PDB file of N, CA, C and O in Angstrom:
ATOM      1  N   MET A   1       0.839  -1.174   0.000  1.00  0.00           N
ATOM      2  CA  MET A   1       0.000   0.000   0.000  1.00  0.00           C
ATOM      3  C   MET A   1       0.888   1.243   0.000  1.00  0.00           C
ATOM      4  O   MET A   1       1.778   1.379   0.840  1.00  0.00           O
ATOM      5  N   ALA A   2       0.646   2.126  -0.926  1.00  0.00           N
ATOM      6  CA  ALA A   2       1.438   3.353  -1.042  1.00  0.00           C
ATOM      7  C   ALA A   2       0.951   4.385  -0.019  1.00  0.00           C
ATOM      8  O   ALA A   2      -0.244   4.504   0.254  1.00  0.00           O
ATOM      9  N   LEU A   3       1.891   5.107   0.523  1.00  0.00           N
ATOM     10  CA  LEU A   3       1.538   6.148   1.483  1.00  0.00           C
ATOM     11  C   LEU A   3       1.092   7.406   0.757  1.00  0.00           C
ATOM     12  O   LEU A   3       1.580   7.713  -0.330  1.00  0.00           O
ATOM     13  N   LYS A   4       0.172   8.123   1.361  1.00  0.00           N
ATOM     14  CA  LYS A   4      -0.254   9.398   0.792  1.00  0.00           C
ATOM     15  C   LYS A   4       0.860  10.420   0.963  1.00  0.00           C
ATOM     16  O   LYS A   4       1.761  10.247   1.784  1.00  0.00           O
ATOM     17  N   TYR A   5       0.785  11.476   0.183  1.00  0.00           N
ATOM     18  CA  TYR A   5       1.830  12.497   0.180  1.00  0.00           C
ATOM     19  C   TYR A   5       2.010  13.119   1.566  1.00  0.00           C
ATOM     20  O   TYR A   5       3.136  13.269   2.040  1.00  0.00           O
ATOM     21  N   LYS A   6       0.897  13.481   2.217  1.00  0.00           N
ATOM     22  CA  LYS A   6       0.995  14.110   3.546  1.00  0.00           C
ATOM     23  C   LYS A   6       1.609  13.156   4.568  1.00  0.00           C
ATOM     24  O   LYS A   6       2.392  13.575   5.421  1.00  0.00           O
ATOM     25  N   THR A   7       1.258  11.890   4.484  1.00  0.00           N
ATOM     26  CA  THR A   7       1.819  10.909   5.415  1.00  0.00           C
ATOM     27  C   THR A   7       3.314  10.743   5.190  1.00  0.00           C
ATOM     28  O   THR A   7       4.090  10.702   6.144  1.00  0.00           O
ATOM     29  N   ARG A   8       3.719  10.646   3.920  1.00  0.00           N
ATOM     30  CA  ARG A   8       5.150  10.542   3.613  1.00  0.00           C
ATOM     31  C   ARG A   8       5.905  11.768   4.098  1.00  0.00           C
ATOM     32  O   ARG A   8       7.014  11.654   4.621  1.00  0.00           O
ATOM     33  N   LYS A   9       5.304  12.941   3.927  1.00  0.00           N
ATOM     34  CA  LYS A   9       5.957  14.178   4.350  1.00  0.00           C
ATOM     35  C   LYS A   9       6.143  14.204   5.873  1.00  0.00           C
ATOM     36  O   LYS A   9       7.196  14.600   6.373  1.00  0.00           O
ATOM     37  N   ARG A  10       5.123  13.783   6.586  1.00  0.00           N
ATOM     38  CA  ARG A  10       5.222  13.758   8.055  1.00  0.00           C
ATOM     39  C   ARG A  10       6.215  12.715   8.539  1.00  0.00           C
ATOM     40  O   ARG A  10       6.971  12.964   9.478  1.00  0.00           O
ATOM     41  N   LEU A  11       6.217  11.549   7.905  1.00  0.00           N
ATOM     42  CA  LEU A  11       7.187  10.518   8.282  1.00  0.00           C
ATOM     43  C   LEU A  11       8.617  10.958   7.976  1.00  0.00           C
ATOM     44  O   LEU A  11       9.532  10.679   8.752  1.00  0.00           O
ATOM     45  N   ALA A  12       8.811  11.636   6.860  1.00  0.00           N
ATOM     46  CA  ALA A  12      10.144  12.135   6.513  1.00  0.00           C
ATOM     47  C   ALA A  12      10.618  13.144   7.558  1.00  0.00           C
ATOM     48  O   ALA A  12      11.782  13.130   7.957  1.00  0.00           O
ATOM     49  N   LEU A  13       9.725  14.006   7.991  1.00  0.00           N
ATOM     50  CA  LEU A  13      10.077  14.973   9.036  1.00  0.00           C
ATOM     51  C   LEU A  13      10.416  14.263  10.342  1.00  0.00           C
ATOM     52  O   LEU A  13      11.365  14.643  11.027  1.00  0.00           O
ATOM     53  N   LEU A  14       9.651  13.241  10.689  1.00  0.00           N
ATOM     54  CA  LEU A  14       9.919  12.471  11.903  1.00  0.00           C
ATOM     55  C   LEU A  14      11.283  11.778  11.822  1.00  0.00           C
ATOM     56  O   LEU A  14      12.033  11.754  12.799  1.00  0.00           O
ATOM     57  N   VAL A  15      11.593  11.223  10.668  1.00  0.00           N
ATOM     58  CA  VAL A  15      12.889  10.566  10.489  1.00  0.00           C
ATOM     59  C   VAL A  15      14.014  11.579  10.658  1.00  0.00           C
ATOM     60  O   VAL A  15      15.020  11.285  11.304  1.00  0.00           O
ATOM     61  N   LEU A  16      13.855  12.760  10.088  1.00  0.00           N
ATOM     62  CA  LEU A  16      14.912  13.773  10.176  1.00  0.00           C
ATOM     63  C   LEU A  16      15.058  14.352  11.582  1.00  0.00           C
ATOM     64  O   LEU A  16      16.176  14.599  12.036  1.00  0.00           O
ATOM     65  N   VAL A  17      13.948  14.569  12.267  1.00  0.00           N
ATOM     66  CA  VAL A  17      13.997  15.228  13.577  1.00  0.00           C
ATOM     67  C   VAL A  17      14.339  14.249  14.704  1.00  0.00           C
ATOM     68  O   VAL A  17      15.049  14.610  15.643  1.00  0.00           O
ATOM     69  N   VAL A  18      13.846  13.028  14.616  1.00  0.00           N
ATOM     70  CA  VAL A  18      14.060  12.068  15.698  1.00  0.00           C
ATOM     71  C   VAL A  18      15.083  10.997  15.309  1.00  0.00           C
ATOM     72  O   VAL A  18      16.025  10.728  16.054  1.00  0.00           O
ATOM     73  N   GLY A  19      14.890  10.401  14.156  1.00  0.00           N
ATOM     74  CA  GLY A  19      15.727   9.270  13.757  1.00  0.00           C
ATOM     75  C   GLY A  19      17.161   9.626  13.452  1.00  0.00           C
ATOM     76  O   GLY A  19      18.074   8.901  13.848  1.00  0.00           O
ATOM     77  N   LEU A  20      17.380  10.718  12.761  1.00  0.00           N
ATOM     78  CA  LEU A  20      18.743  11.094  12.374  1.00  0.00           C
ATOM     79  C   LEU A  20      19.628  11.422  13.584  1.00  0.00           C
ATOM     80  O   LEU A  20      20.769  10.963  13.623  1.00  0.00           O
ATOM     81  N   PRO A  21      19.157  12.190  14.570  1.00  0.00           N
ATOM     82  CA  PRO A  21      20.011  12.404  15.749  1.00  0.00           C
ATOM     83  C   PRO A  21      20.342  11.102  16.491  1.00  0.00           C
ATOM     84  O   PRO A  21      21.455  10.937  16.991  1.00  0.00           O
ATOM     85  N   ILE A  22      19.378  10.184  16.562  1.00  0.00           N
ATOM     86  CA  ILE A  22      19.643   8.893  17.204  1.00  0.00           C
ATOM     87  C   ILE A  22      20.698   8.128  16.414  1.00  0.00           C
ATOM     88  O   ILE A  22      21.600   7.531  17.002  1.00  0.00           O
ATOM     89  N   TYR A  23      20.591   8.141  15.091  1.00  0.00           N
ATOM     90  CA  TYR A  23      21.568   7.452  14.242  1.00  0.00           C
ATOM     91  C   TYR A  23      22.953   8.077  14.394  1.00  0.00           C
ATOM     92  O   TYR A  23      23.951   7.357  14.424  1.00  0.00           O
ATOM     93  N   ILE A  24      23.027   9.382  14.487  1.00  0.00           N
ATOM     94  CA  ILE A  24      24.323  10.064  14.660  1.00  0.00           C
ATOM     95  C   ILE A  24      24.968   9.651  15.979  1.00  0.00           C
ATOM     96  O   ILE A  24      26.162   9.358  16.026  1.00  0.00           O
ATOM     97  N   ILE A  25      24.180   9.629  17.044  1.00  0.00           N
ATOM     98  CA  ILE A  25      24.712   9.236  18.351  1.00  0.00           C
ATOM     99  C   ILE A  25      25.216   7.793  18.310  1.00  0.00           C
ATOM    100  O   ILE A  25      26.290   7.493  18.833  1.00  0.00           O
ATOM    101  N   LEU A  26      24.443   6.902  17.689  1.00  0.00           N
ATOM    102  CA  LEU A  26      24.867   5.504  17.571  1.00  0.00           C
ATOM    103  C   LEU A  26      26.137   5.373  16.729  1.00  0.00           C
ATOM    104  O   LEU A  26      27.041   4.617  17.086  1.00  0.00           O
ATOM    105  N   ALA A  27      26.209   6.104  15.616  1.00  0.00           N
ATOM    106  CA  ALA A  27      27.389   6.025  14.746  1.00  0.00           C
ATOM    107  C   ALA A  27      28.639   6.511  15.463  1.00  0.00           C
ATOM    108  O   ALA A  27      29.698   5.895  15.349  1.00  0.00           O
ATOM    109  N   VAL A  28      28.528   7.601  16.195  1.00  0.00           N
ATOM    110  CA  VAL A  28      29.680   8.131  16.927  1.00  0.00           C
ATOM    111  C   VAL A  28      30.114   7.151  18.017  1.00  0.00           C
ATOM    112  O   VAL A  28      31.310   6.958  18.238  1.00  0.00           O
ATOM    113  N   ASN A  29      29.156   6.538  18.691  1.00  0.00           N
ATOM    114  CA  ASN A  29      29.508   5.570  19.738  1.00  0.00           C
ATOM    115  C   ASN A  29      30.140   4.308  19.161  1.00  0.00           C
ATOM    116  O   ASN A  29      31.059   3.754  19.765  1.00  0.00           O
ATOM    117  N   VAL A  30      29.673   3.847  18.015  1.00  0.00           N
ATOM    118  CA  VAL A  30      30.268   2.668  17.382  1.00  0.00           C
ATOM    119  C   VAL A  30      31.700   2.962  16.951  1.00  0.00           C
ATOM    120  O   VAL A  30      32.586   2.130  17.147  1.00  0.00           O
ATOM    121  N   VAL A  31      31.936   4.124  16.372  1.00  0.00           N
ATOM    122  CA  VAL A  31      33.287   4.484  15.949  1.00  0.00           C
ATOM    123  C   VAL A  31      34.198   4.668  17.167  1.00  0.00           C
ATOM    124  O   VAL A  31      35.395   4.394  17.088  1.00  0.00           O
ATOM    125  N   ALA A  32      33.647   5.124  18.276  1.00  0.00           N
ATOM    126  CA  ALA A  32      34.445   5.328  19.480  1.00  0.00           C
ATOM    127  C   ALA A  32      34.868   4.005  20.126  1.00  0.00           C
ATOM    128  O   ALA A  32      35.819   3.977  20.908  1.00  0.00           O
ATOM    129  N   LEU A  33      34.173   2.913  19.807  1.00  0.00           N
ATOM    130  CA  LEU A  33      34.520   1.621  20.391  1.00  0.00           C
ATOM    131  C   LEU A  33      35.858   1.098  19.882  1.00  0.00           C
ATOM    132  O   LEU A  33      36.559   0.384  20.600  1.00  0.00           O
ATOM    133  N   ILE A  34      36.216   1.445  18.658  1.00  0.00           N
ATOM    134  CA  ILE A  34      37.485   0.975  18.103  1.00  0.00           C
ATOM    135  C   ILE A  34      38.574   1.995  18.425  1.00  0.00           C
ATOM    136  O   ILE A  34      38.293   3.163  18.695  1.00  0.00           O
ATOM    137  N   ASN A  35      39.826   1.528  18.391  1.00  0.00           N
ATOM    138  CA  ASN A  35      40.935   2.462  18.586  1.00  0.00           C
ATOM    139  C   ASN A  35      40.916   3.495  17.477  1.00  0.00           C
ATOM    140  O   ASN A  35      40.527   3.197  16.348  1.00  0.00           O
ATOM    141  N   ARG A  36      41.327   4.686  17.793  1.00  0.00           N
ATOM    142  CA  ARG A  36      41.258   5.771  16.824  1.00  0.00           C
ATOM    143  C   ARG A  36      42.167   5.491  15.623  1.00  0.00           C
ATOM    144  O   ARG A  36      43.389   5.420  15.755  1.00  0.00           O
ATOM    145  N   PRO A  37      41.540   5.333  14.445  1.00  0.00           N
ATOM    146  CA  PRO A  37      42.353   5.116  13.236  1.00  0.00           C
ATOM    147  C   PRO A  37      42.897   6.451  12.727  1.00  0.00           C
ATOM    148  O   PRO A  37      42.715   7.493  13.357  1.00  0.00           O
ATOM    149  N   SER A  38      43.556   6.399  11.594  1.00  0.00           N
ATOM    150  CA  SER A  38      44.061   7.649  11.022  1.00  0.00           C
ATOM    151  C   SER A  38      42.880   8.529  10.619  1.00  0.00           C
ATOM    152  O   SER A  38      41.756   8.055  10.457  1.00  0.00           O
ATOM    153  N   ILE A  39      43.157   9.795  10.465  1.00  0.00           N
ATOM    154  CA  ILE A  39      42.108  10.772  10.152  1.00  0.00           C
ATOM    155  C   ILE A  39      41.385  10.418   8.857  1.00  0.00           C
ATOM    156  O   ILE A  39      40.163  10.548   8.785  1.00  0.00           O
ATOM    157  N   LEU A  40      42.107   9.975   7.843  1.00  0.00           N
ATOM    158  CA  LEU A  40      41.484   9.646   6.561  1.00  0.00           C
ATOM    159  C   LEU A  40      40.560   8.437   6.675  1.00  0.00           C
ATOM    160  O   LEU A  40      39.492   8.420   6.064  1.00  0.00           O
ATOM    161  N   VAL A  41      40.950   7.436   7.442  1.00  0.00           N
ATOM    162  CA  VAL A  41      40.100   6.264   7.648  1.00  0.00           C
ATOM    163  C   VAL A  41      38.851   6.666   8.429  1.00  0.00           C
ATOM    164  O   VAL A  41      37.741   6.249   8.098  1.00  0.00           O
ATOM    165  N   GLU A  42      39.038   7.469   9.455  1.00  0.00           N
ATOM    166  CA  GLU A  42      37.904   7.929  10.255  1.00  0.00           C
ATOM    167  C   GLU A  42      36.950   8.770   9.409  1.00  0.00           C
ATOM    168  O   GLU A  42      35.733   8.625   9.518  1.00  0.00           O
ATOM    169  N   LEU A  43      37.490   9.635   8.578  1.00  0.00           N
ATOM    170  CA  LEU A  43      36.660  10.435   7.680  1.00  0.00           C
ATOM    171  C   LEU A  43      35.884   9.539   6.718  1.00  0.00           C
ATOM    172  O   LEU A  43      34.699   9.765   6.470  1.00  0.00           O
ATOM    173  N   GLY A  44      36.556   8.523   6.179  1.00  0.00           N
ATOM    174  CA  GLY A  44      35.885   7.582   5.283  1.00  0.00           C
ATOM    175  C   GLY A  44      34.751   6.839   5.961  1.00  0.00           C
ATOM    176  O   GLY A  44      33.692   6.638   5.366  1.00  0.00           O
ATOM    177  N   VAL A  45      34.965   6.427   7.210  1.00  0.00           N
ATOM    178  CA  VAL A  45      33.927   5.727   7.959  1.00  0.00           C
ATOM    179  C   VAL A  45      32.721   6.639   8.162  1.00  0.00           C
ATOM    180  O   VAL A  45      31.582   6.214   7.964  1.00  0.00           O
ATOM    181  N   TYR A  46      32.963   7.887   8.554  1.00  0.00           N
ATOM    182  CA  TYR A  46      31.855   8.814   8.774  1.00  0.00           C
ATOM    183  C   TYR A  46      31.121   9.147   7.472  1.00  0.00           C
ATOM    184  O   TYR A  46      29.899   9.290   7.476  1.00  0.00           O
ATOM    185  N   VAL A  47      31.841   9.269   6.375  1.00  0.00           N
ATOM    186  CA  VAL A  47      31.192   9.529   5.084  1.00  0.00           C
ATOM    187  C   VAL A  47      30.337   8.327   4.694  1.00  0.00           C
ATOM    188  O   VAL A  47      29.202   8.494   4.248  1.00  0.00           O
ATOM    189  N   LEU A  48      30.869   7.129   4.858  1.00  0.00           N
ATOM    190  CA  LEU A  48      30.117   5.925   4.539  1.00  0.00           C
ATOM    191  C   LEU A  48      28.865   5.806   5.406  1.00  0.00           C
ATOM    192  O   LEU A  48      27.785   5.508   4.896  1.00  0.00           O
ATOM    193  N   LEU A  49      29.002   6.034   6.702  1.00  0.00           N
ATOM    194  CA  LEU A  49      27.840   5.981   7.589  1.00  0.00           C
ATOM    195  C   LEU A  49      26.839   7.094   7.263  1.00  0.00           C
ATOM    196  O   LEU A  49      25.632   6.914   7.420  1.00  0.00           O
ATOM    197  N   GLY A  50      27.344   8.233   6.811  1.00  0.00           N
ATOM    198  CA  GLY A  50      26.458   9.329   6.434  1.00  0.00           C
ATOM    199  C   GLY A  50      25.640   9.022   5.195  1.00  0.00           C
ATOM    200  O   GLY A  50      24.535   9.539   5.034  1.00  0.00           O
ATOM    201  N   ILE A  51      26.170   8.189   4.326  1.00  0.00           N
ATOM    202  CA  ILE A  51      25.428   7.805   3.122  1.00  0.00           C
ATOM    203  C   ILE A  51      24.502   6.623   3.413  1.00  0.00           C
ATOM    204  O   ILE A  51      23.398   6.557   2.873  1.00  0.00           O
ATOM    205  N   LEU A  52      24.936   5.701   4.250  1.00  0.00           N
ATOM    206  CA  LEU A  52      24.165   4.485   4.507  1.00  0.00           C
ATOM    207  C   LEU A  52      22.821   4.731   5.182  1.00  0.00           C
ATOM    208  O   LEU A  52      21.891   3.953   4.973  1.00  0.00           O
ATOM    209  N   TRP A  53      22.687   5.782   5.981  1.00  0.00           N
ATOM    210  CA  TRP A  53      21.435   5.974   6.701  1.00  0.00           C
ATOM    211  C   TRP A  53      20.286   6.304   5.764  1.00  0.00           C
ATOM    212  O   TRP A  53      19.132   6.019   6.087  1.00  0.00           O
ATOM    213  N   ILE A  54      20.569   6.894   4.621  1.00  0.00           N
ATOM    214  CA  ILE A  54      19.507   7.337   3.728  1.00  0.00           C
ATOM    215  C   ILE A  54      18.938   6.210   2.875  1.00  0.00           C
ATOM    216  O   ILE A  54      17.792   6.295   2.432  1.00  0.00           O
ATOM    217  N   LEU A  55      19.724   5.147   2.633  1.00  0.00           N
ATOM    218  CA  LEU A  55      19.288   4.090   1.724  1.00  0.00           C
ATOM    219  C   LEU A  55      17.942   3.454   2.094  1.00  0.00           C
ATOM    220  O   LEU A  55      17.118   3.258   1.201  1.00  0.00           O
ATOM    221  N   PRO A  56      17.679   3.124   3.364  1.00  0.00           N
ATOM    222  CA  PRO A  56      16.365   2.543   3.671  1.00  0.00           C
ATOM    223  C   PRO A  56      15.209   3.532   3.498  1.00  0.00           C
ATOM    224  O   PRO A  56      14.061   3.118   3.331  1.00  0.00           O
ATOM    225  N   PHE A  57      15.501   4.814   3.538  1.00  0.00           N
ATOM    226  CA  PHE A  57      14.445   5.828   3.483  1.00  0.00           C
ATOM    227  C   PHE A  57      14.340   6.514   2.124  1.00  0.00           C
ATOM    228  O   PHE A  57      13.650   7.525   1.991  1.00  0.00           O
ATOM    229  N   LYS A  58      15.016   5.974   1.122  1.00  0.00           N
ATOM    230  CA  LYS A  58      15.039   6.609  -0.196  1.00  0.00           C
ATOM    231  C   LYS A  58      13.626   6.799  -0.758  1.00  0.00           C
ATOM    232  O   LYS A  58      13.295   7.873  -1.261  1.00  0.00           O
ATOM    233  N   SER A  59      12.812   5.775  -0.674  1.00  0.00           N
ATOM    234  CA  SER A  59      11.457   5.883  -1.217  1.00  0.00           C
ATOM    235  C   SER A  59      10.590   6.838  -0.404  1.00  0.00           C
ATOM    236  O   SER A  59       9.665   7.448  -0.939  1.00  0.00           O
ATOM    237  N   LEU A  60      10.887   6.967   0.878  1.00  0.00           N
ATOM    238  CA  LEU A  60      10.122   7.891   1.716  1.00  0.00           C
ATOM    239  C   LEU A  60      10.404   9.340   1.348  1.00  0.00           C
ATOM    240  O   LEU A  60       9.488  10.162   1.325  1.00  0.00           O
ATOM    241  N   PHE A  61      11.665   9.665   1.059  1.00  0.00           N
ATOM    242  CA  PHE A  61      12.040  11.039   0.756  1.00  0.00           C
ATOM    243  C   PHE A  61      11.824  11.431  -0.703  1.00  0.00           C
ATOM    244  O   PHE A  61      11.841  12.617  -1.032  1.00  0.00           O
ATOM    245  N   LYS A  62      11.625  10.463  -1.569  1.00  0.00           N
ATOM    246  CA  LYS A  62      11.492  10.745  -2.995  1.00  0.00           C
ATOM    247  C   LYS A  62      10.236  11.575  -3.269  1.00  0.00           C
ATOM    248  O   LYS A  62       9.125  11.158  -2.943  1.00  0.00           O
ATOM    249  N   GLY A  63      10.421  12.743  -3.865  1.00  0.00           N
ATOM    250  CA  GLY A  63       9.298  13.593  -4.255  1.00  0.00           C
ATOM    251  C   GLY A  63       8.733  14.474  -3.158  1.00  0.00           C
ATOM    252  O   GLY A  63       7.718  15.135  -3.378  1.00  0.00           O
ATOM    253  N   ILE A  64       9.350  14.511  -1.986  1.00  0.00           N
ATOM    254  CA  ILE A  64       8.823  15.311  -0.879  1.00  0.00           C
ATOM    255  C   ILE A  64       8.896  16.807  -1.182  1.00  0.00           C
ATOM    256  O   ILE A  64       8.032  17.562  -0.735  1.00  0.00           O
ATOM    257  N   GLY A  65       9.891  17.245  -1.919  1.00  0.00           N
ATOM    258  CA  GLY A  65      10.035  18.666  -2.228  1.00  0.00           C
ATOM    259  C   GLY A  65       9.131  19.150  -3.347  1.00  0.00           C
ATOM    260  O   GLY A  65       9.086  20.347  -3.633  1.00  0.00           O
ATOM    261  N   GLN A  66       8.418  18.246  -3.976  1.00  0.00           N
ATOM    262  CA  GLN A  66       7.522  18.608  -5.075  1.00  0.00           C
ATOM    263  C   GLN A  66       6.162  19.023  -4.522  1.00  0.00           C
ATOM    264  O   GLN A  66       5.840  18.712  -3.375  1.00  0.00           O
ATOM    265  N   PRO A  67       5.360  19.722  -5.326  1.00  0.00           N
ATOM    266  CA  PRO A  67       3.995  20.055  -4.886  1.00  0.00           C
ATOM    267  C   PRO A  67       3.176  18.786  -4.662  1.00  0.00           C
ATOM    268  O   PRO A  67       3.460  17.739  -5.245  1.00  0.00           O
ATOM    269  N   ASP A  68       2.175  18.892  -3.825  1.00  0.00           N
ATOM    270  CA  ASP A  68       1.319  17.759  -3.493  1.00  0.00           C
ATOM    271  C   ASP A  68       0.584  17.270  -4.739  1.00  0.00           C
ATOM    272  O   ASP A  68      -0.224  18.012  -5.297  1.00  0.00           O
ATOM    273  N   PRO A  69       0.841  16.051  -5.186  1.00  0.00           N
ATOM    274  CA  PRO A  69       0.166  15.557  -6.384  1.00  0.00           C
ATOM    275  C   PRO A  69      -1.297  15.220  -6.129  1.00  0.00           C
ATOM    276  O   PRO A  69      -2.083  15.121  -7.072  1.00  0.00           O
ATOM    277  N   ASP A  70      -1.672  15.043  -4.860  1.00  0.00           N
ATOM    278  CA  ASP A  70      -3.055  14.716  -4.519  1.00  0.00           C
ATOM    279  C   ASP A  70      -3.937  15.952  -4.430  1.00  0.00           C
ATOM    280  O   ASP A  70      -5.163  15.836  -4.438  1.00  0.00           O
ATOM    281  N   ALA A  71      -3.336  17.128  -4.345  1.00  0.00           N
ATOM    282  CA  ALA A  71      -4.114  18.368  -4.213  1.00  0.00           C
ATOM    283  C   ALA A  71      -4.795  18.696  -5.538  1.00  0.00           C
ATOM    284  O   ALA A  71      -4.234  18.492  -6.615  1.00  0.00           O
ATOM    285  N   ASP A  72      -5.992  19.200  -5.430  1.00  0.00           N
ATOM    286  CA  ASP A  72      -6.720  19.621  -6.630  1.00  0.00           C
ATOM    287  C   ASP A  72      -6.181  20.961  -7.090  1.00  0.00           C
ATOM    288  O   ASP A  72      -6.114  21.913  -6.313  1.00  0.00           O
ATOM    289  N   SER A  73      -5.802  21.032  -8.346  1.00  0.00           N
ATOM    290  CA  SER A  73      -5.354  22.321  -8.883  1.00  0.00           C
ATOM    291  C   SER A  73      -6.557  23.038  -9.468  1.00  0.00           C
ATOM    292  O   SER A  73      -7.149  22.576 -10.443  1.00  0.00           O
ATOM    293  N   GLU A  74      -6.910  24.147  -8.883  1.00  0.00           N
ATOM    294  CA  GLU A  74      -8.121  24.890  -9.242  1.00  0.00           C
ATOM    295  C   GLU A  74      -7.834  26.010 -10.217  1.00  0.00           C
ATOM    296  O   GLU A  74      -8.684  26.880 -10.409  1.00  0.00           O
ATOM    297  N   ASN A  75      -6.665  26.023 -10.840  1.00  0.00           N
ATOM    298  CA  ASN A  75      -6.324  27.105 -11.763  1.00  0.00           C
ATOM    299  C   ASN A  75      -6.965  26.897 -13.087  1.00  0.00           C
ATOM    300  O   ASN A  75      -6.789  27.712 -13.993  1.00  0.00           O
TER     301      ASN A  75
END
């Protein structure tokens, strides 16, 4: 079942406001568990983790910046 535009928009906002800070805290704690690698390796890990969080939510964020397709255009 496809989500309506308003529902997707609200879920995307929830993911950004609640889920992303939780993911950042978890990512920083996971990286802190290992001995500190070189700066380039650490940067690579953070870049990779920064890209990986979006993959499960790709379909949720797709088209959110566009006008509501369900709205009636009265022009």
